[in-house]
PLY file of the C-alpha trace (Angstrom):
ply
format ascii 1.0
element vertex 100
property float x
property float y
property float z
element edge 99
property int vertex1
property int vertex2
end_header
43.97 73.86 -32.31
41.32 72.25 -30.13
38.63 74.43 -31.68
39.37 73.09 -35.18
39.30 69.47 -33.99
35.91 70.00 -32.33
34.61 71.85 -35.42
35.82 69.03 -37.66
34.09 66.42 -35.44
30.81 68.37 -35.44
30.90 68.83 -39.22
31.60 65.12 -39.70
28.65 64.28 -37.45
26.36 66.64 -39.40
27.58 65.09 -42.66
26.76 61.55 -41.45
23.31 62.67 -40.28
22.75 64.26 -43.69
23.70 61.05 -45.47
21.32 59.11 -43.23
18.52 61.57 -43.96
19.09 61.37 -47.73
19.15 57.56 -47.60
15.90 57.36 -45.62
14.26 59.90 -47.93
15.35 57.85 -50.94
13.91 54.67 -49.48
10.63 56.43 -48.75
10.59 57.81 -52.30
11.12 54.34 -53.75
8.40 52.91 -51.52
5.75 55.42 -52.58
6.70 56.16 -56.19
7.67 52.70 -57.48
4.95 50.25 -56.40
6.15 47.52 -58.76
9.48 47.23 -56.92
9.06 44.11 -54.77
11.72 45.13 -52.25
9.91 48.33 -51.27
6.30 47.31 -51.82
3.90 48.77 -49.26
1.69 46.37 -47.37
-2.00 46.84 -47.95
-3.96 48.63 -45.27
-6.34 45.71 -44.85
-4.18 42.85 -43.71
-5.77 39.53 -42.88
-3.03 38.34 -40.51
-1.67 40.50 -37.70
0.87 39.70 -34.97
-0.53 41.07 -31.72
2.04 39.89 -29.20
5.23 37.79 -28.95
6.50 36.20 -25.73
9.72 34.23 -25.30
9.00 31.23 -23.07
12.45 29.70 -23.20
15.54 29.77 -25.39
13.85 27.55 -27.99
10.14 28.24 -27.46
8.20 31.35 -28.44
4.48 32.05 -28.05
2.79 34.22 -30.69
-0.67 35.77 -30.44
-2.01 36.20 -33.98
-5.26 37.66 -35.31
-6.78 36.47 -38.57
-10.13 37.83 -39.72
-11.35 38.78 -36.21
-10.27 35.45 -34.73
-7.27 35.07 -32.45
-4.82 32.17 -32.27
-1.89 31.21 -30.10
1.03 29.65 -31.97
3.67 27.93 -29.88
6.85 27.77 -31.92
9.90 25.84 -30.85
12.53 23.55 -32.22
11.26 21.46 -35.09
7.59 21.58 -34.11
4.91 24.31 -34.06
1.60 24.05 -32.21
-1.56 26.00 -33.07
-3.94 26.77 -30.20
-7.37 28.34 -30.66
-7.85 31.26 -28.27
-11.65 30.86 -28.17
-11.27 27.37 -26.66
-8.80 28.70 -24.08
-11.18 31.54 -23.14
-14.11 29.11 -22.90
-12.14 26.78 -20.62
-11.16 29.74 -18.40
-14.80 30.86 -18.13
-15.94 27.32 -17.28
-13.23 27.04 -14.64
-14.27 30.35 -13.06
-17.93 29.25 -12.89
-17.05 26.15 -10.85
0 1
1 2
2 3
3 4
4 5
5 6
6 7
7 8
8 9
9 10
10 11
11 12
12 13
13 14
14 15
15 16
16 17
17 18
18 19
19 20
20 21
21 22
22 23
23 24
24 25
25 26
26 27
27 28
28 29
29 30
30 31
31 32
32 33
33 34
34 35
35 36
36 37
37 38
38 39
39 40
40 41
41 42
42 43
43 44
44 45
45 46
46 47
47 48
48 49
49 50
50 51
51 52
52 53
53 54
54 55
55 56
56 57
57 58
58 59
59 60
60 61
61 62
62 63
63 64
64 65
65 66
66 67
67 68
68 69
69 70
70 71
71 72
72 73
73 74
74 75
75 76
76 77
77 78
78 79
79 80
80 81
81 82
82 83
83 84
84 85
85 86
86 87
87 88
88 89
89 90
90 91
91 92
92 93
93 94
94 95
95 96
96 97
97 98
98 99
């Protein structure tokens, strides 16, 4: 009796994995074969904005490092207010501080 219970559990597990595989294959098929479908539209290879890093500072504040057209920015997001910081200015201030 135990053998049939184990066999039934294994077959159920294989069935669920098969359904997952078919679902993922279907989503991939829709993404590549139907480019007009907005839900599954592929992003272009040349993106202008890229998220490089995300750091949680506190429960409300998050720091993002973004790259846009070979220029990097820090964005401090929190609560109702967002703050944009230019990384080049931060790097320049760090270099000036090290020279002193």
